[in-house]
MIMAR-536543 format. One record per residue (C-alpha): x, y, z; residue number from 1; residue in three letters. Coordinates in steps of 0.2 Angstrom, whole numbers. Layout:
! MIMAR-536543
[[X, Y, Z], NUM, ALA]
...
This chain:
! MIMAR-536543
[[0, 0, 0], 1, MET]
[[7, 17, -5], 2, ASN]
[[10, 31, 7], 3, LYS]
[[-5, 41, 1], 4, ARG]
[[-17, 27, 2], 5, THR]
[[-11, 22, 19], 6, ASP]
[[-13, 39, 26], 7, LYS]
[[-32, 40, 22], 8, PHE]
[[-36, 22, 27], 9, THR]
[[-48, 29, 41], 10, VAL]
[[-59, 40, 31], 11, ASN]
[[-71, 51, 42], 12, PRO]
[[-84, 51, 28], 13, GLY]
[[-87, 33, 31], 14, TRP]
[[-92, 34, 49], 15, LEU]
[[-109, 41, 46], 16, LEU]
[[-116, 27, 35], 17, PRO]
[[-108, 14, 46], 18, LEU]
[[-116, 22, 62], 19, LEU]
[[-133, 23, 53], 20, ALA]
[[-133, 5, 50], 21, ILE]
[[-129, 2, 68], 22, ALA]
[[-144, 13, 73], 23, MET]
[[-155, 3, 61], 24, LEU]
[[-150, -14, 68], 25, LEU]
[[-149, -9, 86], 26, SER]
[[-163, 4, 88], 27, GLY]
[[-177, 3, 75], 28, CYS]
[[-178, -16, 74], 29, ALA]
[[-180, -18, 93], 30, SER]
[[-195, -5, 95], 31, LEU]
[[-213, -9, 89], 32, GLY]
[[-222, 5, 80], 33, LYS]
[[-232, 11, 94], 34, GLY]
[[-217, 11, 106], 35, ALA]
[[-206, 21, 94], 36, ALA]
[[-220, 34, 92], 37, GLU]
[[-221, 35, 111], 38, ALA]
[[-203, 39, 112], 39, VAL]
[[-203, 51, 98], 40, LEU]
[[-218, 60, 105], 41, GLU]
[[-210, 62, 122], 42, LYS]
[[-194, 69, 114], 43, SER]
[[-205, 82, 104], 44, GLU]
[[-214, 88, 120], 45, ASN]
[[-198, 89, 131], 46, GLU]
[[-184, 98, 123], 47, ASP]
[[-170, 97, 135], 48, THR]
[[-156, 100, 122], 49, ARG]
[[-141, 108, 130], 50, GLN]
[[-132, 124, 124], 51, CYS]
[[-116, 130, 133], 52, GLN]
[[-104, 143, 126], 53, VAL]
[[-86, 146, 133], 54, TRP]
[[-75, 160, 127], 55, GLY]
[[-77, 178, 123], 56, GLU]
[[-95, 186, 121], 57, PRO]
[[-99, 192, 103], 58, PHE]
[[-113, 203, 96], 59, THR]
[[-118, 194, 80], 60, GLY]
[[-123, 201, 63], 61, ILE]
[[-137, 213, 69], 62, GLU]
[[-125, 225, 78], 63, THR]
[[-116, 227, 61], 64, GLU]
[[-132, 230, 52], 65, LEU]
[[-136, 245, 62], 66, THR]
[[-119, 254, 58], 67, GLN]
[[-123, 268, 46], 68, LYS]
[[-114, 270, 29], 69, ASN]
[[-107, 252, 31], 70, LYS]
[[-111, 237, 21], 71, LYS]
[[-113, 220, 29], 72, THR]
[[-108, 204, 19], 73, LYS]
[[-109, 186, 24], 74, VAL]
[[-100, 172, 15], 75, LEU]
[[-106, 154, 17], 76, PHE]
[[-95, 139, 12], 77, VAL]
[[-102, 121, 12], 78, HIS]
[[-94, 105, 17], 79, GLY]
[[-95, 87, 11], 80, VAL]
[[-107, 80, -2], 81, GLY]
[[-113, 87, -18], 82, ASP]
[[-121, 104, -17], 83, HIS]
[[-130, 114, -30], 84, ILE]
[[-133, 133, -29], 85, PRO]
[[-147, 138, -17], 86, GLY]
[[-142, 125, -4], 87, TYR]
[[-143, 139, 10], 88, THR]
[[-160, 144, 6], 89, THR]
[[-168, 138, 22], 90, GLU]
[[-154, 145, 33], 91, PHE]
[[-155, 162, 24], 92, LEU]
[[-174, 163, 26], 93, GLU]
[[-172, 160, 45], 94, LYS]
[[-157, 172, 46], 95, LEU]
[[-167, 186, 37], 96, ALA]
[[-182, 183, 49], 97, LYS]
[[-171, 184, 64], 98, GLU]
[[-163, 200, 57], 99, LEU]
[[-180, 208, 52], 100, ASN]
[[-174, 209, 34], 101, LEU]
[[-191, 209, 26], 102, ASN]
[[-187, 212, 8], 103, ALA]
[[-174, 204, -5], 104, ARG]
[[-168, 206, -22], 105, SER]
[[-179, 200, -36], 106, GLU]
[[-166, 187, -41], 107, GLY]
[[-149, 181, -37], 108, GLN]
[[-132, 185, -46], 109, LYS]
[[-123, 169, -51], 110, ASN]
[[-104, 171, -54], 111, ILE]
[[-95, 157, -62], 112, GLY]
[[-79, 157, -53], 113, LEU]
[[-62, 157, -62], 114, GLY]
[[-44, 163, -59], 115, THR]
[[-28, 166, -69], 116, PRO]
[[-20, 153, -58], 117, LEU]
[[-30, 140, -67], 118, PHE]
[[-34, 146, -84], 119, PRO]
[[-50, 138, -91], 120, GLY]
[[-54, 128, -75], 121, LYS]
[[-72, 130, -68], 122, ASN]
[[-70, 133, -49], 123, LEU]
[[-89, 133, -45], 124, GLY]
[[-102, 145, -42], 125, ASN]
[[-104, 161, -31], 126, LEU]
[[-123, 164, -28], 127, ARG]
[[-126, 182, -21], 128, VAL]
[[-143, 188, -13], 129, THR]
[[-147, 205, -7], 130, HIS]
[[-158, 207, 9], 131, LEU]
[[-164, 223, 16], 132, LEU]
[[-177, 231, 28], 133, ASN]
[[-185, 245, 18], 134, GLU]
[[-191, 254, 34], 135, GLN]
[[-174, 256, 43], 136, ASN]
[[-162, 254, 29], 137, GLY]
[[-153, 239, 36], 138, HIS]
[[-146, 228, 22], 139, GLU]
[[-136, 212, 20], 140, LEU]
[[-127, 204, 5], 141, THR]
[[-126, 185, 6], 142, PHE]
[[-113, 176, -4], 143, TYR]
[[-115, 157, -6], 144, GLU]
[[-100, 147, -12], 145, LEU]
[[-103, 131, -21], 146, THR]
[[-87, 122, -24], 147, TRP]
[[-94, 104, -28], 148, SER]
[[-91, 107, -47], 149, GLU]
[[-72, 104, -43], 150, ILE]
[[-75, 87, -35], 151, THR]
[[-90, 81, -45], 152, ARG]
[[-80, 75, -59], 153, GLN]
[[-68, 65, -48], 154, GLU]
[[-82, 57, -39], 155, LYS]
[[-90, 51, -55], 156, ALA]
[[-77, 37, -54], 157, LEU]
[[-88, 29, -41], 158, LEU]
[[-104, 31, -52], 159, ASP]
[[-103, 13, -57], 160, PHE]
[[-105, 7, -39], 161, ASP]
[[-123, 14, -38], 162, THR]
[[-128, 10, -56], 163, SER]
[[-142, -2, -60], 164, GLY]
[[-129, -16, -64], 165, GLU]
[[-123, -16, -45], 166, TYR]
[[-136, -7, -35], 167, ASP]
[[-150, -20, -37], 168, PHE]
[[-139, -33, -28], 169, ARG]
[[-140, -23, -12], 170, ARG]
[[-154, -22, 1], 171, ALA]
[[-164, -6, -1], 172, ARG]
[[-157, 3, 15], 173, ILE]
[[-140, -2, 11], 174, ASN]
[[-141, 5, -6], 175, GLY]
[[-146, 22, 1], 176, LEU]
[[-132, 21, 13], 177, LEU]
[[-120, 17, -1], 178, LYS]
[[-126, 32, -11], 179, LYS]
[[-123, 43, 4], 180, PHE]
[[-106, 36, 7], 181, SER]
[[-100, 38, -11], 182, ASN]
[[-106, 56, -11], 183, ASP]
[[-99, 62, 5], 184, THR]
[[-84, 50, 9], 185, GLY]
[[-73, 55, -5], 186, PRO]
[[-73, 74, -2], 187, ASP]
[[-60, 74, 12], 188, PRO]
[[-49, 63, 2], 189, ILE]
[[-51, 73, -14], 190, ILE]
[[-48, 89, -4], 191, TYR]
[[-31, 83, 2], 192, LEU]
[[-26, 79, -15], 193, GLY]
[[-23, 89, -31], 194, GLU]
[[-40, 97, -30], 195, SER]
[[-36, 106, -14], 196, ARG]
[[-28, 121, -21], 197, VAL]
[[-42, 124, -34], 198, PRO]
[[-55, 123, -20], 199, ILE]
[[-45, 136, -10], 200, LEU]
[[-44, 146, -25], 201, ALA]
[[-63, 146, -26], 202, ALA]
[[-64, 152, -8], 203, TYR]
[[-51, 166, -12], 204, ALA]
[[-61, 171, -27], 205, GLN]
[[-77, 172, -17], 206, SER]
[[-68, 182, -3], 207, PHE]
[[-61, 194, -16], 208, CYS]
[[-78, 197, -24], 209, TRP]
[[-85, 200, -7], 210, MET]
[[-72, 213, -1], 211, VAL]
[[-70, 222, -18], 212, THR]
[[-88, 224, -24], 213, ARG]
[[-105, 229, -18], 214, ASN]
[[-121, 221, -23], 215, TRP]
[[-124, 234, -37], 216, GLU]
[[-107, 232, -44], 217, ASP]
[[-106, 213, -46], 218, LEU]
[[-108, 205, -62], 219, PRO]
[[-125, 197, -65], 220, ASP]
[[-119, 180, -72], 221, SER]
[[-105, 172, -83], 222, GLY]
[[-88, 166, -79], 223, LYS]
[[-78, 179, -70], 224, GLN]
[[-62, 182, -61], 225, ALA]
[[-58, 194, -47], 226, CYS]
[[-41, 201, -50], 227, LEU]
[[-35, 206, -33], 228, GLY]
[[-36, 220, -20], 229, LEU]
[[-31, 237, -27], 230, ASP]
[[-32, 255, -20], 231, ASP]
[[-49, 258, -26], 232, SER]
[[-55, 244, -14], 233, SER]
[[-46, 250, 1], 234, ALA]
[[-60, 262, 7], 235, ASP]
[[-73, 249, 5], 236, ARG]
[[-63, 236, 14], 237, ILE]
[[-60, 248, 29], 238, ALA]
[[-78, 253, 30], 239, ARG]
[[-88, 236, 27], 240, ASP]
[[-91, 222, 39], 241, ASN]
[[-88, 204, 34], 242, TYR]
[[-94, 187, 41], 243, VAL]
[[-89, 170, 36], 244, ILE]
[[-100, 154, 40], 245, ILE]
[[-94, 136, 36], 246, SER]
[[-101, 119, 38], 247, HIS]
[[-91, 102, 41], 248, SER]
[[-76, 101, 29], 249, LEU]
[[-80, 119, 25], 250, GLY]
[[-71, 124, 42], 251, SER]
[[-55, 117, 35], 252, ARG]
[[-57, 125, 18], 253, ILE]
[[-61, 142, 26], 254, VAL]
[[-46, 141, 38], 255, MET]
[[-34, 135, 25], 256, ASP]
[[-41, 147, 12], 257, GLY]
[[-39, 162, 24], 258, THR]
[[-21, 157, 29], 259, GLN]
[[-17, 155, 10], 260, ARG]
[[-24, 173, 8], 261, ILE]
[[-12, 179, 22], 262, ALA]
[[2, 171, 13], 263, SER]
[[-3, 179, -4], 264, MET]
[[-4, 196, 4], 265, LEU]
[[13, 195, 13], 266, ALA]
[[22, 187, -2], 267, THR]
[[13, 189, -18], 268, PRO]
[[28, 185, -29], 269, GLU]
[[27, 167, -22], 270, LYS]
[[9, 165, -29], 271, HIS]
[[8, 175, -44], 272, PHE]
[[18, 178, -60], 273, SER]
[[19, 194, -69], 274, SER]
[[8, 187, -83], 275, LYS]
[[-7, 182, -71], 276, GLN]
[[-12, 201, -68], 277, LYS]
[[-16, 199, -50], 278, MET]
[[-16, 215, -40], 279, THR]
[[-11, 216, -21], 280, VAL]
[[-12, 234, -15], 281, SER]
[[-2, 240, 0], 282, THR]
[[-17, 252, 5], 283, LYS]
[[-30, 238, 3], 284, ALA]
[[-19, 226, 14], 285, ILE]
[[-18, 240, 27], 286, GLN]
[[-37, 241, 27], 287, ALA]
[[-39, 223, 29], 288, LEU]
[[-26, 222, 44], 289, GLN]
[[-38, 233, 54], 290, ASN]
[[-53, 221, 51], 291, LYS]
[[-61, 210, 64], 292, ARG]
[[-70, 195, 55], 293, ILE]
[[-80, 182, 64], 294, PRO]
[[-79, 164, 58], 295, PHE]
[[-95, 154, 62], 296, PHE]
[[-89, 136, 60], 297, MET]
[[-104, 124, 60], 298, LEU]
[[-100, 106, 64], 299, SER]
[[-82, 111, 66], 300, ASN]
[[-69, 99, 60], 301, GLN]
[[-53, 109, 63], 302, LEU]
[[-45, 97, 75], 303, PRO]
[[-48, 80, 66], 304, MET]
[[-43, 88, 49], 305, LEU]
[[-27, 94, 56], 306, GLN]
[[-21, 76, 59], 307, LEU]
[[-6, 72, 48], 308, GLY]
[[-5, 90, 40], 309, ARG]
[[9, 102, 40], 310, GLU]
[[9, 117, 53], 311, LEU]
[[4, 134, 47], 312, PRO]
[[17, 145, 38], 313, GLU]
[[18, 156, 54], 314, VAL]
[[13, 149, 70], 315, ALA]
[[16, 152, 89], 316, GLY]
[[19, 170, 87], 317, GLN]
[[3, 179, 92], 318, GLU]
[[12, 192, 103], 319, ALA]
[[23, 197, 89], 320, SER]
[[9, 199, 76], 321, TYR]
[[-6, 203, 86], 322, CYS]
[[0, 215, 100], 323, GLU]
[[2, 233, 94], 324, PRO]
[[20, 234, 101], 325, ASN]
[[25, 217, 93], 326, GLY]
[[39, 216, 80], 327, ALA]
[[28, 210, 66], 328, ASN]
[[12, 219, 70], 329, TYR]
[[12, 228, 53], 330, ASN]
[[13, 211, 45], 331, LYS]
[[-3, 203, 52], 332, ARG]
[[-18, 199, 40], 333, MET]
[[-32, 204, 52], 334, LEU]
[[-34, 213, 68], 335, ARG]
[[-44, 199, 75], 336, GLU]
[[-52, 182, 68], 337, ALA]
[[-66, 177, 80], 338, ASP]
[[-67, 158, 78], 339, VAL]
[[-84, 152, 85], 340, ILE]
[[-84, 133, 84], 341, ALA]
[[-101, 124, 85], 342, PHE]
[[-101, 106, 89], 343, SER]
[[-114, 93, 95], 344, ASP]
[[-107, 80, 107], 345, PRO]
[[-118, 67, 97], 346, ASN]
[[-111, 73, 81], 347, ASP]
[[-96, 60, 78], 348, LEU]
[[-88, 71, 65], 349, LEU]
[[-87, 88, 74], 350, SER]
[[-76, 94, 88], 351, TYR]
[[-73, 109, 100], 352, GLY]
[[-56, 118, 99], 353, ILE]
[[-45, 113, 113], 354, PRO]
[[-34, 125, 123], 355, PRO]
[[-18, 129, 114], 356, GLY]
[[-24, 123, 97], 357, PHE]
[[-24, 141, 89], 358, SER]
[[-7, 145, 95], 359, GLU]
[[0, 129, 86], 360, LYS]
[[-12, 126, 72], 361, TYR]
[[-19, 143, 66], 362, ILE]
[[-8, 155, 57], 363, ASP]
[[-2, 169, 69], 364, SER]
[[-6, 182, 56], 365, ARG]
[[-25, 179, 58], 366, LEU]
[[-24, 184, 77], 367, CYS]
[[-37, 171, 81], 368, ALA]
[[-48, 171, 97], 369, LYS]
[[-58, 155, 100], 370, ILE]
[[-76, 153, 107], 371, THR]
[[-83, 135, 108], 372, ASN]
[[-102, 132, 107], 373, VAL]
[[-107, 115, 114], 374, ASN]
[[-125, 112, 108], 375, ILE]
[[-137, 98, 106], 376, ASN]
[[-143, 99, 88], 377, ILE]
[[-151, 82, 88], 378, ALA]
[[-164, 78, 101], 379, LYS]
[[-158, 65, 114], 380, VAL]
[[-172, 52, 117], 381, MET]
[[-174, 41, 132], 382, ASP]
[[-178, 23, 126], 383, ALA]
[[-187, 18, 142], 384, PHE]
[[-173, 22, 153], 385, GLY]
[[-162, 8, 145], 386, LEU]
[[-152, 20, 134], 387, ALA]
[[-150, 37, 127], 388, ASP]
[[-151, 39, 108], 389, LEU]
[[-148, 54, 97], 390, ALA]
[[-148, 53, 78], 391, ASN]
[[-129, 57, 73], 392, PRO]
[[-135, 61, 56], 393, MET]
[[-146, 75, 62], 394, GLN]
[[-132, 80, 74], 395, ALA]
[[-120, 83, 59], 396, HIS]
[[-131, 91, 46], 397, VAL]
[[-144, 101, 57], 398, GLY]
[[-135, 116, 62], 399, TYR]
[[-141, 128, 49], 400, ASP]
[[-159, 123, 53], 401, GLN]
[[-158, 126, 72], 402, ASP]
[[-166, 141, 78], 403, ASP]
[[-153, 144, 92], 404, ARG]
[[-139, 143, 80], 405, VAL]
[[-147, 155, 68], 406, VAL]
[[-151, 167, 83], 407, ALA]
[[-133, 166, 90], 408, MET]
[[-126, 170, 73], 409, ILE]
[[-138, 185, 71], 410, ALA]
[[-137, 192, 88], 411, ARG]
[[-123, 184, 98], 412, GLY]
[[-122, 179, 116], 413, ILE]
[[-116, 188, 132], 414, GLY]
[[-122, 205, 126], 415, ASN]
[[-137, 215, 129], 416, PRO]
[[-144, 212, 112], 417, GLY]
[[-144, 193, 113], 418, ALA]
[[-160, 185, 107], 419, SER]
[[-172, 180, 122], 420, PRO]
[[-171, 162, 115], 421, LEU]
[[-152, 162, 118], 422, ILE]
[[-154, 170, 135], 423, ASN]
[[-167, 156, 140], 424, LYS]
[[-159, 141, 132], 425, ARG]
[[-140, 144, 132], 426, CYS]
[[-127, 146, 146], 427, GLU]
[[-113, 157, 143], 428, PHE]
[[-96, 156, 152], 429, VAL]
[[-83, 170, 149], 430, LYS]
[[-66, 163, 149], 431, GLU]
[[-51, 174, 155], 432, VAL]
[[-33, 172, 153], 433, LYS]
């Protein structure tokens, strides 16, 4: 077995279908229909799901919306599995309601992503929606990155396995689980192979469009490339507010992608040739260096997907890069990156961020601060006192549908403007050094 194959023998994407099989065998088969309905009814009536937050208080998106003469922009990055544009619709509608944004653009803008780094290669789709409140003037531009186009062609290698020639030989439930496994399992492997840089380029392009253009300036459609941060973008970068949201593997993509941007801004000559026409303006870099950007990571996977990987280009130097009197303070990328990591203890593929992780495994130029949100997404059912059961699938994929998660992203926690739902259902503990 070669080194690369051996490295990925234990694939996190396989765990969900295996666990689903175990649930079917040990749970559903042992409960009669009436008993199962009784358990489910009890779980519906008694919502005892936990929600604890440890770290720094944060204000959420709403506070930024109220700032006059500033635009608020949100970028969402998906995780494993094939996605198509529009996958954030339910989340976006919940977020709009929580923020009282009662009007929206008649349509969306869909930018086919490209870059001079990979001429002719399609990097996915950036779907942009504009939301607003016509009474108070609050507005938000929402950018949805779909990078599945990059991995779809590689995953087609497995299509034969779910074709009619093979699939009819499986039990029906096993066939469904096999389709799920073939859709989600390969993505972490593909990401750590040759497609990693194109996926990171798709994120960089999305970030570039977000920070350099307002809604009215964006192209409506067609394949486009954002060609960097020039002086004309500096005032917009200094003025506007940015928020990044990711799910599952998206947490690794977002962190790797932001660290890659930090490297590009610090040493553009290492990443771009003179023929690639990418602009990096000193004035725009300085504007970015004064930004605080929150990163909401749903079903966070940073610790697991750090295993076996190289350390960041710059690590363990927070004081040098993030303190105003530090020797490298003028070489930071951001003033502060607030990493808010959501994980359900019953989600076998998500993790909190342990103490010391950011110092060793997150690029010091991001000046990261960590807040952990330990939250039950899936309801825990008491099976007649014999065992507790929570659906691990729902625990992994249900974050963006959960009202508490949406309320926390919208209005934060540990501040006077936090949602009554959060004040009632979530416990906040401020951590101090």
